[in-house]
N, C-alpha and C positions, 0 to 999 in steps of 0.2 A: 746488373739489378743489386739492390741493397740486400744486405745480409740481416736485416731486421729479422728478429725472431717473430715467427708467424704464430699468431695467436688467435685472430679473427676468421670468420669465413663469411664469405658472401654467395649467395646463389640466385638463380633466376631461371625463368622457363623461356625458351625459344624454340622455334620451329625446327624441324628436321633440317630443312634446306640451309638455314642460317647455320645451324651446328655444323653441318658438313663443310660449308664455305669456311667458317672459323677454323675448323681442324685442319682443312687442306692448307688454309695461310699458315696456321701454326707448324705444320710439316715443312712448307716451303722455307721457314726461317729456322727450323731446327729446334723448335721449341715444342714443348708439350702444350696441350690445349690451355690449361691453366695458366703457365707461363705467358702464353701469348696473349691471351685476354687481359690479365693483369698488366704487362708491360704496354700494351697498347691503349689501355684505358688510362693508366698513369700518364702516358705523354700527352693523351689528348686532354687530360685535366690540366696538366700543368700549361698547355698551351691555352686553354680556356680562361684559366687563373691570370696568366698573364695579360691577355687581352682585356679580360674585366678590370684589372688593376690600372691598365693603360688608359682605359676609357674613362674609369673613375677618378683619375688624377687628371684628366682634361677639365679643369674647372677654370671659369673666367674671373679675371680680377674684377672689383667692382666697377672700375673705370671701363672695361672692356665690356661688362653686361649691360651697362648704361648706355653705351655707343649701339651694342647690337639692339636693345630694347628701343631705342630711339629710332633706329632705322627702320625698325619693324612697324613702328607705329606713324613715322612719317617718312616713306620712303623717298629717297632722292632720285631725281629723272636719270636714266639711264644714259649713259655716255653714247657719243655716235660710234664708238667704236663697238660697244656691246649691241647697238641696234642693229650694225651692220653684221655682226656675228649671227645674230638670231635670223637676219635676212638670208644669209649664207647657209645657214643650217635648217632653214625652215622645215624641209622635208623630214629631216632627221627628227626634230623636236616633235612634229606631228604625227610620226608613226609610233611613237612610242605613248 
């Protein structure tokens, strides 16, 4: 964990059951409760930020956007391979 100077505080209310679970998890990892919560939250925050940035960077070029828009507006006929796949997997599709 970082050696940054600790200046801020953070607090919250949770149920006794949740606190017990978090305390047990902290004990299992050899950390105190605060260190466990902060390290776990930071790990999740980094993951969420990375996923958001990856999703945000998934931007279509103008020509790709036009292709998708045109296909939505005027869909082409499905290929025989696609029709066959739907027939083969009809029960799976209908169950969903």
